[in-house]
N, C-alpha and C positions, 0 to 999 in steps of 0.2 A: 511790373507784376506778371512775368511770363509763366509763372506757375501758380496754381490755386492751392497747393499744398499748405495747409495751416492758415489760409487766409479766412478772414471773418466777413461773411457776406449776408446782406439783408435784402430780401426780395419782397416788393409789394405786390398785391394781387396774388398772393402765394397759393390760393386754393383754385385758381383758374386754369385755363387750358395751357397757357405758357408757364404760369407760375409753378405748377406742380412739376412739370418736367425740368424747369430751370433749377428748382431746389434739388431734385434728384441728381441732375448732372453736376451741379456744383459740389454736392456731397460726395458723389462718386469720384470727383477729381481731387478730393482730399481737403476741401474747404469745410469750415464750420459754418453752418447755415441756419438762419432764422427767417421767418416770414411775418408779414402783416396782412390781415385780411379781415373781413367783417365777422367771421366765425373762427374761434380759436381751434387749433388742432394740437393735440399732445401725442406726438409720434417721433420718429427718427429726426425729423425737422420740426422744431417747435414753431407753431404759427400763433402769433399774438393777435388777439381781437382788438381792432381799432377802427374807428370811422375816420378815414383820411380827409373827409370833407368837413371835419370839426376842428376849427382852429385851436380849441382848447384841449382836445384829446390827442392831437398829433405829437406835441412835445413829450408827453407822458409815455405813449406807446413806443415811440422811437427810443427814448431813454431806457425803457425796460428791455427792449431788444438788444440795444448796444451793451447794456450791463450783462445780459445773459451771454452775449458773444465775447465779452471781455475787451471790447473795442470794435472798430469797424475799418475794413479795408475797401469794401465795395458795396455800394448801394445800387440796386437795380430798380428803377421806377417803371414798373410793369403794369400796375393797376390801370384799368381803363374800361369804359363803357361806350356803347354805340346806340344808334336809334335813328329813325327817319326824321329828316329836318330839311325840307325844301328851303332854299335861300329866299324864295319870293314870298314866303309866309312869315308873319311876325314871330319872334322867338317865344317859346313856351317853356314849360317845366322840363321837357325832354332836352331842350337846348341848354337850359341852365344847368342841368345835372351833368351833361357831357363836358361843359366848360369847367365845372367844379371838380369832377373826378379826373378828367384827362389832363387838365392844366394846373389848377390851383392846389389839388391834393399833392401832385408831384412837387410843386413849389414849396408847400408847407413841409413835406417830408424831407426834402433836400436841405431846407434851412435848418431843420432840427438836427439833421445828421452831420452838417458841415463841420462843427468843432471836432468830432471824432475822426472824420475823413481827413481833415487838415493835420491832425496830430499824427496820423499814420501815413501821410502822403498818399492817400488812397485815390479811388476813382468813383465816379457816378456814371451810370449808363441809363439813358432815357430810351424807352421803347416808343417811338413815334409811329409813323405810318407813311407809306408811299403817298397817301393822300395829302400829306403835308406839303408836297411839292407838285403833285399832280392831282388836283381836286376833281371830284366827281359830283354830278347833280344829285339832288334828292337826299344828300347826306352832308349838308353844309356844316352842321355843328361839329361833326367829327373831323372834317377837314380843317375847320377853323381852329378847333382846340389843339389838334396836333401841329398845325403850323405855328400857333402861338407857343406851344411847347418847345419847338425848335428855336424860336426866337429867345425864349427864356434860357435854354441851354447855351446859346451863343453869348448872351450877355453874362451868364454865369462864368463861362469860360474866360472872358476878358477880366473878370474880377478875381477869380480863385485859381486860374489855370497854372499859375506858377507853383501851386502846392497840391492841387486836386485835379486829376484828369477828368475831362468831361467829354463823353461820346454820345452820339445819337444813332440808333439803329432804326431802319426804315422797312418794316415788313410790308408785303402786300396783303391780299385777302387770304385768311386762313380759316378753315372750317372750325367754327367754335360757337358757343351760345351767344357771343356778342352780336351776332347777326340776326338773332331770332326775332327781335322786335321789328327790324326792318323787313324781313321776310313776311312776318304776319301782316304788315301794312301793305303788302303787295309790291314792295319796292326793292326786291332782291337785286343786287348788283352783279349776280352771277352771269357771266357772259359779257360783262363790262369790265370787271376786274378779274384777273386770272388767279385761281387758287394756288397756293404754294404750301409745302408740308410744314407743319409746326416744328419738326426736327430741324429744318434749315434755318428757321428764325432763332431757335435756341442756340444753334451752332454759331450763328453770327454774333449773338450776344456774348457767347464765351470767347470768341475771337477778339471782340472789343475789349473784353475784361483782361485778356492775357497778352495782348500785343506789346511789344517792347516799348513803344510810345503809344499813348491813348489815341486812337484814330478819331478824327472829327466827325465824319459821317460814314456809316457802314450800310451798304445795300445787302440784302439777303440773298439775291440771285443775280445772275448775269443780266437777265431781262430787267431786273430792278435797276441795275447800274445804268443800263441803256435808257430806261424811262426817266430816271432822275437827271441824266445828262440832257436829254431832249427838253424836259421841263424847265431846266435852269438856263440852257443856252438858246433854245428855240421855242419859247413859250407859245407863239402863235401856231406853230406846228403841233405842239402838244394839245392845244385847244381843238385843232381841227381833227386830230385823231380821236379825241374823246367824243366830239360832236358826231363824227361819222358812226362810231360804235353805238352811241345812244340812239341815233336816228334809226339804225337797223333794228334795235331792240323795240322802239316805239312802233315801227312799221310792222314788227312780228306780233304786236299786241301784248308785249311782256308786262306792261303796266296798266292794262285795261282793268277797270274796276277798282283801281286804287285812287281814293279821293285825293290824297296828297299830290298825286301826279296829274290832276285834272288840267292844270295850267299847261303843262308840257304837252299833254295829249291834244288839247285844243290848238295850241300854236303849231304843232306838227301837221295837223290836218288843215 
């Protein structure tokens, strides 16, 4: 699928930071595009309203989107949410929602779309996170959900890879509303995770979609490739890098006044 001309593409989280730009870029490349999000949009790219955390709603909304497109060549599982979640505290509704949206929603959507993707010998691209391989403190649910998403993609590839291409893209931190709740809790990871432009993430997703053979794992930057290699081959070194950076942030008082970071602050002192 080295050209998007005439390809039928479905993007989840279509109204979000990545989703809007993805839909526009796919359409500009000649694809026929539809989206799924919580709120419907009737525009150049039709966005169907659907709650991907609902096991009963997903098959119907995916079927409606596929019928609108006349089939399906590419599914981009882009929908995701974030939020503060220290690993030392018991899981709460914030944790449960991240696992549901970031992992189970993608699983449900993919399962519903697979018959159409197999018929077209299409592809599915999962938008994971660098945190799937390089976890950060105070955001355990996001890292856990994205690492589990990668594990799901790996298992899916073994089952359907002869007929459907399966790729995973690993962005780092991008300026978007997904970080608002974490920042509001005083747990911003700016200075721990380096920001990258959303355009680079979208370009990486398009590369995964159009490569001659579907790539297994796609980093979005050179730094990302380096960090992923270190995390996979030298995990103790990766841990040391993160600990040193977080210690400097704690020493600078970056998390002072954040109740969810109280344990880390106490242990640092």
